[in-house]
C-alpha positions as CSV (number, residue, x, y, z in Angstrom):
1,M,101.1,-61.6,43.4
2,F,99.7,-63.4,46.4
3,E,101.3,-66.3,48.2
4,T,100.2,-68.5,51.1
5,V,102.9,-68.2,53.8
6,N,103.8,-69.1,57.4
7,V,103.1,-72.8,57.2
8,P,104.5,-74.0,59.5
9,C,104.3,-71.2,62.1
10,Q,107.5,-69.1,62.5
11,V,107.3,-69.4,66.3
12,C,105.9,-72.9,67.2
13,G,106.1,-74.8,63.9
14,G,102.4,-75.5,63.9
15,D,100.3,-75.7,60.7
16,Q,96.8,-74.9,62.1
17,S,95.4,-71.4,62.2
18,Q,92.1,-69.6,62.1
19,E,91.0,-66.4,60.5
20,L,90.7,-63.6,63.0
21,F,89.8,-60.5,60.8
22,T,89.5,-59.6,57.2
23,L,90.4,-55.9,56.8
24,D,90.1,-53.4,54.0
25,F,93.2,-51.3,53.4
26,R,92.5,-49.9,49.9
27,A,93.3,-46.5,51.4
28,Y,96.9,-47.7,51.6
29,R,96.9,-49.0,48.0
30,Y,96.6,-52.6,49.3
31,P,94.8,-54.3,46.4
32,W,92.8,-57.1,48.0
33,P,91.3,-58.0,51.4
34,F,93.9,-58.2,54.2
35,V,93.4,-61.5,56.0
36,L,94.8,-61.7,59.5
37,R,95.1,-65.2,61.0
38,R,95.9,-66.5,64.5
39,C,98.2,-69.6,65.0
40,G,96.3,-72.4,66.8
41,G,99.4,-73.4,68.6
42,C,101.1,-70.3,70.0
43,G,98.6,-67.5,69.1
44,L,101.0,-65.6,66.7
45,L,99.0,-63.2,64.5
46,F,100.0,-63.1,60.8
47,N,98.8,-62.0,57.4
48,S,98.2,-64.9,55.0
49,P,97.8,-65.2,52.1
50,R,99.6,-61.9,51.5
51,L,101.5,-60.0,48.9
52,D,104.7,-61.5,47.7
53,A,108.0,-59.8,48.4
54,E,107.8,-57.5,45.5
55,G,104.2,-56.5,46.3
56,I,105.1,-55.7,49.9
57,R,108.1,-53.6,48.8
58,N,105.8,-51.6,46.5
59,L,103.7,-50.5,49.5
60,Y,106.7,-48.6,50.8
61,G,108.5,-45.8,49.1
62,A,108.5,-42.0,49.0
63,G,104.8,-42.0,49.8
64,Y,105.1,-44.1,53.0
65,Y,103.2,-42.1,55.7
66,V,105.8,-42.6,58.4
67,F,108.4,-40.6,56.5
68,H,106.2,-37.5,56.2
69,Q,106.0,-36.5,59.9
70,P,107.2,-32.9,60.6
71,A,110.5,-32.6,62.4
72,R,109.2,-31.1,65.7
73,P,106.7,-33.8,66.6
74,E,109.1,-36.4,65.2
75,I,111.7,-35.3,67.7
76,R,109.1,-35.4,70.5
77,R,108.2,-39.0,69.4
78,T,111.9,-39.9,69.3
79,L,112.5,-38.6,72.9
80,A,109.6,-40.7,74.1
81,A,110.9,-43.8,72.2
82,Y,114.3,-43.2,73.8
83,Q,112.8,-43.2,77.3
84,R,111.2,-46.6,76.8
85,T,114.1,-48.3,74.9
86,V,117.7,-47.3,75.2
87,R,117.2,-45.4,78.4
88,L,116.3,-48.7,80.1
89,L,120.0,-49.5,80.1
90,E,122.1,-48.2,83.0
91,H,125.0,-45.9,82.0
92,P,124.3,-46.3,78.3
93,S,127.1,-45.7,75.9
94,G,129.1,-47.5,73.3
95,D,128.4,-48.8,69.8
96,L,124.8,-49.1,68.7
97,L,123.2,-50.4,65.5
98,E,119.6,-49.3,64.8
99,I,117.7,-51.6,62.4
100,G,115.0,-49.7,60.6
101,S,116.5,-46.3,61.4
102,A,114.1,-44.4,59.1
103,K,115.2,-40.8,58.6
104,G,117.8,-41.0,61.4
105,F,116.2,-39.0,64.2
106,M,116.9,-41.6,66.9
107,L,120.5,-42.1,65.7
108,A,121.1,-38.4,65.7
109,L,119.8,-38.1,69.3
110,L,121.9,-41.0,70.5
111,R,125.0,-39.6,68.8
112,E,124.3,-36.3,70.8
113,L,124.2,-38.5,73.9
114,G,127.6,-40.0,73.2
115,W,126.8,-43.2,71.4
116,R,128.7,-44.4,68.3
117,V,125.9,-45.2,66.0
118,R,125.2,-46.9,62.7
119,G,121.9,-47.6,61.0
120,V,120.2,-50.0,58.6
121,E,117.2,-48.8,56.6
122,I,115.4,-50.4,53.7
123,S,114.0,-47.1,52.3
124,P,116.4,-45.3,49.9
125,Q,114.6,-42.0,50.5
126,A,114.8,-42.3,54.3
127,S,118.4,-43.4,54.5
128,S,119.4,-40.7,52.1
129,F,117.8,-38.1,54.3
130,A,119.7,-39.5,57.4
131,R,123.0,-39.3,55.6
132,R,122.4,-35.9,54.0
133,R,120.7,-34.1,56.9
134,F,122.5,-35.6,59.9
135,G,125.7,-37.0,58.3
136,L,124.9,-40.5,59.7
137,D,126.4,-43.8,58.6
138,V,123.3,-45.6,57.3
139,Y,123.3,-48.7,55.2
140,T,120.4,-49.0,52.6
141,G,119.0,-52.5,52.5
142,T,117.8,-55.3,54.8
143,I,119.5,-56.6,57.9
144,E,120.3,-59.8,56.0
145,Q,122.1,-57.8,53.3
146,F,123.9,-55.8,55.9
147,V,125.2,-58.8,57.8
148,R,126.5,-60.4,54.6
149,Q,128.3,-57.3,53.5
150,N,129.5,-55.8,56.8
151,G,131.5,-57.1,59.8
152,G,131.6,-55.7,63.3
153,R,129.7,-56.1,66.5
154,Y,127.8,-53.7,68.7
155,D,127.1,-53.2,72.4
156,A,123.4,-52.7,71.6
157,V,121.0,-53.4,68.7
158,L,117.8,-51.4,68.6
159,A,114.8,-52.3,66.4
160,Q,111.7,-50.3,67.1
161,D,108.6,-50.7,64.9
162,V,110.5,-53.2,62.7
163,L,109.8,-56.8,63.7
164,E,106.1,-56.5,62.7
165,H,107.2,-55.5,59.2
166,V,109.6,-58.3,58.4
167,S,108.4,-61.2,56.2
168,D,110.7,-63.8,57.7
169,P,111.2,-63.3,61.5
170,I,113.4,-66.4,61.8
171,S,115.9,-65.0,59.3
172,F,115.7,-61.6,61.1
173,F,116.6,-63.1,64.5
174,R,119.4,-65.2,63.0
175,C,121.0,-62.0,61.8
176,L,120.8,-60.3,65.3
177,R,123.3,-62.5,67.2
178,P,126.3,-61.8,64.8
179,C,125.6,-58.1,65.3
180,L,126.0,-58.2,69.1
181,R,129.1,-58.5,71.2
182,P,129.0,-61.1,74.0
183,G,126.7,-59.7,76.7
184,G,125.3,-57.0,74.3
185,W,121.7,-55.9,74.5
186,L,118.9,-56.4,72.0
187,I,116.1,-53.9,72.4
188,L,112.8,-54.5,70.5
189,D,109.7,-52.3,70.4
190,T,106.8,-53.8,68.5
191,P,103.0,-53.9,68.5
192,N,101.5,-56.4,70.9
193,G,99.6,-59.2,69.3
194,G,98.2,-60.1,72.8
195,A,97.0,-56.5,73.6
196,R,93.8,-56.2,75.6
197,N,92.5,-53.6,73.1
198,I,92.3,-56.3,70.4
199,E,89.5,-57.9,72.4
200,R,88.0,-54.5,73.2
201,V,87.9,-52.9,69.7
202,G,88.6,-55.7,67.3
203,P,89.5,-54.6,63.8
204,R,89.7,-51.0,64.8
205,W,92.8,-51.7,66.9
206,R,95.7,-49.3,66.1
207,G,98.2,-52.1,65.4
208,F,96.4,-53.3,62.3
209,N,97.6,-52.0,59.0
210,P,98.9,-53.5,55.8
211,F,102.5,-53.0,56.7
212,H,102.3,-55.2,59.8
213,V,102.8,-58.8,58.7
214,F,103.5,-60.4,62.1
215,L,102.2,-59.4,65.5
216,F,103.8,-61.1,68.5
217,S,102.4,-61.6,72.0
218,A,104.8,-61.5,74.9
219,A,104.9,-65.3,75.0
220,C,105.6,-65.5,71.3
221,L,108.3,-62.8,71.5
222,R,110.0,-64.5,74.4
223,Q,110.0,-67.9,72.7
224,I,111.5,-66.7,69.4
225,A,114.1,-64.7,71.2
226,E,115.1,-67.6,73.4
227,D,115.0,-70.1,70.5
228,H,117.8,-67.9,68.9
229,G,120.0,-67.9,72.0
230,F,119.0,-64.6,73.7
231,R,118.5,-64.3,77.5
232,V,115.3,-62.3,77.9
233,H,115.7,-59.8,80.7
234,R,112.3,-58.2,80.6
235,I,109.2,-58.0,78.4
236,A,106.7,-55.2,79.3
237,S,104.1,-53.1,77.6
238,Y,102.9,-49.5,77.2
239,N,99.8,-47.8,75.8
240,N,96.7,-49.4,77.3
241,V,93.8,-47.1,76.4
242,P,91.0,-47.6,73.8
243,P,91.7,-45.7,70.6
244,E,89.0,-43.2,71.2
245,E,90.5,-42.2,74.5
246,S,94.1,-41.8,73.2
247,V,95.6,-38.4,72.4
248,T,95.5,-39.2,68.7
249,G,91.9,-40.4,68.9
250,R,90.8,-37.2,70.7
251,K,92.6,-35.1,68.1
252,K,90.9,-36.9,65.2
253,Q,87.5,-36.5,66.9
254,L,88.1,-32.8,67.4
255,A,89.2,-32.3,63.8
256,A,86.1,-34.2,62.6
257,A,83.9,-32.0,64.7
258,K,85.5,-28.9,63.3
259,Q,85.1,-30.1,59.8
260,V,81.4,-30.7,60.3
261,S,80.8,-27.4,62.0
262,A,82.8,-25.4,59.4
263,G,80.8,-23.6,56.7
264,P,81.6,-23.9,52.9
265,D,83.6,-20.6,52.9
266,S,85.7,-21.7,55.8
267,R,86.5,-25.0,54.1
268,R,87.5,-23.2,50.9
269,V,89.9,-21.0,52.8
270,R,91.4,-24.0,54.5
271,A,91.8,-25.7,51.2
272,L,93.6,-22.7,49.8
273,L,95.8,-22.0,52.8
274,G,96.6,-25.6,53.8
275,P,99.4,-26.2,51.2
276,I,101.0,-22.8,52.1
277,A,100.9,-23.6,55.8
278,A,102.4,-27.0,55.2
279,T,105.3,-25.5,53.1
280,L,106.1,-22.9,55.8
281,S,106.0,-25.6,58.4
282,R,108.6,-27.7,56.5
283,V,110.9,-24.7,56.0
284,G,110.7,-23.9,59.7
285,D,111.4,-27.5,60.6
286,S,114.5,-27.5,58.4
287,L,115.8,-24.3,59.9
288,L,115.2,-25.3,63.5
289,L,116.0,-29.0,63.3
290,S,119.4,-28.7,65.1
291,H,117.8,-26.6,67.8
292,Y,115.1,-29.3,68.4
293,L,117.7,-32.0,68.5
294,H,119.9,-30.2,71.0
295,R,117.0,-29.5,73.2
296,A,115.8,-33.1,73.1
297,A,119.3,-34.3,74.0
298,R,119.3,-32.0,77.1
299,K,115.9,-33.5,78.1
300,S,117.2,-37.0,77.5
301,R,120.1,-36.6,79.9
302,A,117.7,-35.6,82.7
303,C,114.8,-38.0,82.0
304,A,113.9,-41.2,83.8
305,P,113.1,-44.4,81.9
306,A,109.5,-44.6,80.9
307,E,107.0,-46.5,83.1
308,L,106.3,-49.9,81.5
309,H,103.7,-52.5,82.6
310,D,104.7,-56.1,83.3
311,D,101.2,-57.5,82.7
312,C,102.0,-57.0,78.9
313,A,98.4,-56.0,78.1
314,G,99.2,-52.7,76.4
315,D,99.3,-52.0,72.7
316,N,103.1,-52.2,72.3
317,L,105.7,-54.5,73.7
318,I,109.3,-53.7,74.8
319,C,111.7,-56.6,74.9
320,L,115.1,-56.3,76.5
321,A,117.3,-59.4,75.8
322,Q,120.9,-60.1,76.1
323,A,123.4,-62.0,73.9
324,P,125.0,-64.7,76.1
325,P,128.5,-63.8,77.4
326,E,131.5,-65.8,76.1
327,R,134.6,-66.8,78.0
328,D,136.8,-65.4,75.2
329,R,135.3,-61.9,75.3
330,R,137.7,-59.3,73.9
331,P,139.1,-56.8,76.4
332,G,137.2,-53.5,76.5
333,T,133.8,-54.9,75.5
334,A,132.2,-55.0,78.9
335,A,128.5,-55.4,78.5
336,L,126.1,-52.7,79.4
337,T,123.8,-53.4,82.3
338,A,120.0,-53.1,82.7
339,P,118.2,-51.8,85.8
340,G,116.9,-54.4,88.3
């Protein structure tokens, strides 16, 4: 069930690496210690040995935690993601493919903003939700399968929180160019393997989990993109606070403090009412989803691009890269432009 992988390195071709951390992810049903290594040549972080392809797929499914977020906070998260990704393009519109489109919130928002959208999602449950709830065109499978079975090119390809999950980044990047029109834009959002917080907090860093197979630094991300023919316009980062000082960290601390201070009667009441409250929340989300989406679209039209940091020390990287133009570009496929 385990296999030794990534020799040679997917970025630099080196065959020397050292163990960085050994982590315990039994809470995620990961059956053995999770060994994270650092390439001695380029610094790429990767899990090896790791589960084979079938073992990795079994980690996902209906229980995957990302697919259980309530609609209202998911819409807020999507709006923030839009500001730091697609909003970076000037006058954005056209045909967009999202790889790893999950339950379709980003695609639904972009459609509201005038994009012609399509998605690729490996989870049958998530892609089914996107088709059923939003009426979106979402292909169920990998990007490799999508490219083999579908033609067509797009003005932009978006992959947020995807690159770190793929077991073969070289194969992934090879599939991106055929999806883009000449001059089209590739937008990546991925955890930063060179984040300052890795040195600060070590194995407690938020980017470490059993679903993240590869973690790229800015230099590694630039190299693999340029090796596959992309012209990198900008790589920058966001999120640069220790976990304890983040909004999520403060919420967890507050919840833990309440749990400690609550008496046994209070805990029993919460245990009884918790499932009822969760059910009511899901019903409310379903009824108000269209309202949340329309409101997010109004905010999106008025919002400025998110502030990103060019020192690339934050917890997440944004990469904006362009497919090279060609002399025989088809009429009507003028490339989108990026600020600056």
